[in-house]
N, C-alpha and C positions, 0 to 999 in steps of 0.2 A: 245611800251612797254607793254601795256595791252595784246595785241595779243601774245607776247612773253611769258608772265606769264601764259596765258591760255594754250598755246601749251605745256609749261613746266609742268603744272599741269596735262594735259591729258597724257603726256608721263609717268609721275610717276604713274598715275592710271593704265595705261596699263601694266607697268612693275610690279606693285604690284599684279595685277590680274593674271599675268602669273606665279608668284612665291608663291602666298599665297591665301587662301580663307578666306575672311572676311564676317561674317554672323551677321545679326541682328535679335533678337528675343524679345519676351515679354510674361509675363503671369500676369494677373491681376484678382482680385476679390474684389469688393467693394459692400457694402450693405447699403441701407437706410431703416430705420424703420419708415414709415409714421405714425405708431401708436404703442405705447408701454406703459408700466406702471412701475413706480419705487416704487410701493407699496402704493403710496399716490396720485400722479397725473398721468394723461395721458400725455405722453411726445413724442417727436420725437428725433431721433439721426441718425448719419451715421457713418460708420467706416469700417475698414478691419475686416475680420474674427478674426484676432489676436489683433485688437485694434490699438493703436498708430496712430491715425489719419485715413485718408481715401486716400490710394494711387490710383489715377485714371489714372496715365500715368507712363510709365517706358520704358526704353530701355536697353537691354543687348547686348553687342558687344563681339564677339570672333574672333580671328584670328588664323589660323593654316597654317603653311608653307606647300608647296606643297608635301614635303616628310614626313610630319606629325611629325616633330621633334623639332618644336619651335612654340611658340604662346603667346597669352595673352587673358585675360578675364576681363571685366569690366561692371559696371552697373551704370545707372543714374535713380533716382526715383523722382517722382513729386507728392506731396500731393496737389491735386486740391482744397482742402478746406482751405488751408493756404497760407500765403504770404511768406513762407520761401524759395521758389524757388526750384531749383534742389538740391537733396540730394545724398549722397554717397550710392551706391548700396551694395549688399552683397559681391561682389567680386571685386577686383582690383589687379590682379597678372599677372606676366609673367613667362614663363616656357621654359625649354629645355629638350630634351631627348638625353643625351650623349650616351646612349646605349638603345637598344630596350626594355630592361627590367626595365630601370631606368628613372624616371621623377623628375626633380629638379625644384622647384617653389620658387618665393619670392613675398610676398605681403600680401594682405587681402584675406581670403578664406571663402567659403561656401562649404566645402567638406564634403559630408555626405556619403561617401563610406562605412563607419563602422557604421553609425547610424541605429538603428532598430526602424521601425515605424509600427503602426497599426491604420490607420486613417479611421473613418466612421462617418456617422450621423452628429451631430452638429458641428463637426470639420469644416465642409464646410459651416457653417452658422455663427451666432454670437456665439463664443465659450463660453461655460458656465465655466469661469475660476474659480468660487468658488466651482465647483463640481468635481474637480480633482486636484491632486498634480503633478503627472507625466502626461504630455501631450501626445497626440497620436503620435506625432512626437518625436522620442527619447524615446518612452515608454520602450524599451528594452536596448538600448545603445544610447549614445549621439554622435553627430558629431562635426566637427570643424565649429561652427556657433555661433549664439547668445548665450550668457550665458556661453561662454567658451573663452579661449585664441584663437583668430582666425588670428593673424598676425604673420608673421615670415618667417621662412626658412623651406620649407616642402620638404621631400624626400619620393617618393613612388616607391616601387620596386614590380615587378610582375615576379617572377622566373619561374612560370608555370601559365597555364590557371586557375588553381584551387587556387593558393595561391596569396594573396595580403598583402603587408606590407607597413606601413606608420610611419613616425616619423616627428614631428613638433618641432622645436627649436624657441621659441618666441623672436627672435632677432628683435629689432625695431630701429627707429632712435634716441631713447633716450639712452644715454650711461648708461650702467649698469654693475655691477660686473658679471663676467662670472658665478661665483658660484650661484648668484641669479637667472640668467637667466635659467641655466640648472636645477635648482630646479623645474622649471615650464614646463620642457619638457613633451611632451606627445608622445605616440607611441602604435601601436596596429597592429593586423593582422586579416585576415578573410581567412578561408580555406573551400572550398566547396567539399563535397563528392558527386559527380554527382548523381542526382535523389534520394538522401538519406538524407542529412543534411548540414547545413552551421554552422560553428563554428567561433565565433569571440571573441576577448578579447582585452583590452587596458588599459594602465596606464596613468593617467593624474596628472601631478604634480601641486602643488599649494603652492609654497614656502616650508614652513616646513610641510605642510599637503599634502595629496594625495588622489586619488581616483582610485579605480579599478573597471573595468566593464567586464562582460562576457555575451554572448548570444549564444543560440543554437536554430536554426530554423530547424523544421522537414519538409522535402520536399518529403518524400517517398510515401505519399498517394495522389492520383489524386484529384484535386479540393480542397484540404485542405492545409492550411498554419497554422502552429502551432509554436509559439515562446515562449521562457522563457528567461528572463533577470535577471541579478544579478548586484547590485552596492554596493560598500562599501566605505564610507568616512572615511578615517583614519585621525583623528585630533590629532596633537602632544600632548601627555600627557593628552588627553581628554579635553583640554581647551575649555571652553565655553565662547563665546564673547558677548552673550546677557545678560543683567544684570537685567531686570525688567519684571514684568508680562505684560507689554505693548507689548512684543514680541510675545504674544500668537498667534498661527497660524502657517503658513508655514515658518515663520522666525525662528522657533525652528531648531536647527541644526540636520539635518538628518544623522543617522548613517548608515542605511542599507535600500536597496529597493529590493524587489523580485517581478517581474512582469510576467504575463502570459497572453497570448492572442492568438487569431486565427480567421480565417475566412474560411467559407465553401461555395463553389458555388454549391447550390443544383441543379440548372439547368441553362439554358442560360439566364433566367430572374431573378432568385433570388439568392442573396448571404446574408449569415448571419455572423455577426461578434460579437466578444465578447472580453473583456479585464478586467483585474484586477491587482491590485498591493497592497502590504503590506509594510508598512514603520515602522522603529524603529527610535528612537531619543536619542541623548545624553541628560543627565539630564539638566534641566534648572538651571542656577545659578541666584537665587533670591537674594533679599537684605539681608536676614538673613541666608538662608540655600539653599542647592542644593536639588531639588526634581525631581523625575522621570516624564518624559513625556510619556504618554501611547502610544502604537503603534496605527496607524490609517490604514485604508484600503479604497480603491476605486474599483468600479466595473461598468461595462457598457455592454449593448448589443444593437445591432442595425441591421437593415434590409435595403437592397437596392433591388429595384424591377424595372425592365425595362418594362414600360407600352406600348412600341412600339410607332412609329411615332415620335421619338425624345423626348418622355416624360419619365421621370424617377422619382420614388418615393424613399424617404429615411425617416427613423425614428429611434430614439434611446432613451434610457433612461440611465442616469448616476447617481451614488450614491457615496457620500463621507462621512465617519463617522466623528463624532464630535471629537473636540479637548478635551482631558482630561489630567489634570496635577495632578499627585499623586492620580489618581482615581476619581478626582472631575472634573466635566464638567466646562470648562472655559467659558469666555464670547463669545462663539461661539457655533454653533450647527451643526448638520448634514445638508447635502444638497441633494436634488433630482432635477435633471434637465431632461427635456424631449423636444423633438422636432419632428416635422413631417413636410415634405416639398416636393414640386414637382418642377422639373426643365423642361424647354423646350429648346432644342437645337435650335440655330439660326445660319444659315450658317454652315460651317464645323469647325469653330473655336471660338464658343461662346455659351452661354446660358443665359437665364433669369429664375428666379425662385422665389417662395414665400414660406414662411414657418410660423408655429406657434411654438414659443419656450416659455417655462416657467421654473422657478427655485424657489424652496422653500426657506424660511428663508433669504430673502433679498439677494439672489444670484446675483453676478456681471457677466455681459456678456462682453466678449471681452475686458478685462482690462479697465473697466470703460466706455465703450460705453453706456451701460445701467447699472445703479447701484441703490441700494435702497436709498430712501430719509432718511434723518436723523430721527432717532427714529422709522424707519419702518423695521428694520433689521429682524423682525419675519414675514414679509409679503411676498406674492408671487410677484415676478417681472416677467414680460413677454414682448414679443416683437413679431411683425409680420414683419420680415425683407424681403425686396425685393433684391435679389442678381443679380448682373450682372458680368459675367466673360467672358474674351476674352483671346485668346493666339495666338501668330503668330511665 
C-alpha cells in the first residue's frame, strides 16, 4: 500500500511538472540594533525595516500553467522572534486568462502595478516613521496592498503594450449588500509613451467617501527619473470623524497630497535621489468648535555610491514640518532624520550591512522598533542597526 501511494504521488508530480511550472522564492531583510538610544537609556532592539516584528523566514509559491493562462500565488511568513507560528503572506490568489489581453483573479493581492515609488537611504534600514507622512513606497500613487482594500475580484486588461487597466471589486466571503460593495470599488490605468512619459490615474472607493490619485513620470532624459503625484480624499459633506485634540498628528484627516521626486544616475557609481510632499487637511472638529489644521510638508535627499568589491554606501536626510492647529504649534514638533550606512554583498543573493541613524525630537524608528522614552520626546533617538538581507 505504501509503495502504491509513493508511486501515485510520483506520477502526480511528473504530470504537474509537465503541465505547469511551480516556483519558490523569498525576499527577506531583518535588522538588529546591538546599541541604540531612546533618548534616556542605551537599549537594544530588532525588527524589520518597516517594523511589526522581525520576519526571519518566508516562502512565496507561484504556479503557472504551461501555456501561461492559469496559475496561483501565495506566501507564508515566519516571525522568528515570536511564538505565533506561520502567518499569512501578502498574496493568496488564483487567476486565469480567458483572453491574451485579460487576466481575472480572485483572492488576496499585493498588486503594485499602479503604485508609484521612490525608495532610497533610510528606507532600507530602520525607517524613520516620525519623519515622513507619505512613505517612499506609494509616494506618488498607492497600490493594492496594506492600508487599502486588498481582497476581492480583480480584472486586469492590457489592450496594447503601452496601456494597462485594472479594476478591483472587494467581494469577500462575508455577505454584503451589492450597493455597499460597489461603493468600495477601485480602478485605474497606466499609459506609457515610449521613452517620453508614463501617465497613471485611479479611483478608490471607500463607502460614501472616495479618493482619486494621478501620477506622471518623466522618462525622456537619460539616467533621470522624475515623478509627480497627486491625491485628493473626498469626504462626504466634509465630515470629520476625529473629535478631540488627542488626534493631533497624522490622524488628522488628509484632504490633499502633492508629491514630487526623482533620481539621477550621475555615473556608474553615484546616484542622487530627492523627494518631497505637501499635505492639506480637513478642519479638526474639536469639542467646542471646528478649527483649521495647517498644511505640512516633508522633504528628503539621499545618495547611493558603489565602492566596488561588493561594497555600497548610502546616506540620506529627511525632514517633516511641525503640526500646527489654527496657526498654533500642537504638542508635536518637526523632525529631522539622518542615516549613513554601508553594505557588503555576500554570495550572489544576500548582503550584510551596518549604519548609524538618528532622529530629532524623540522620533520613532520602524513603527516602534526604537521609540523615545516617556518624557523624552524632545531628545535625540539613534540606532546602529546591523542588516541582513537574502533573496532566492
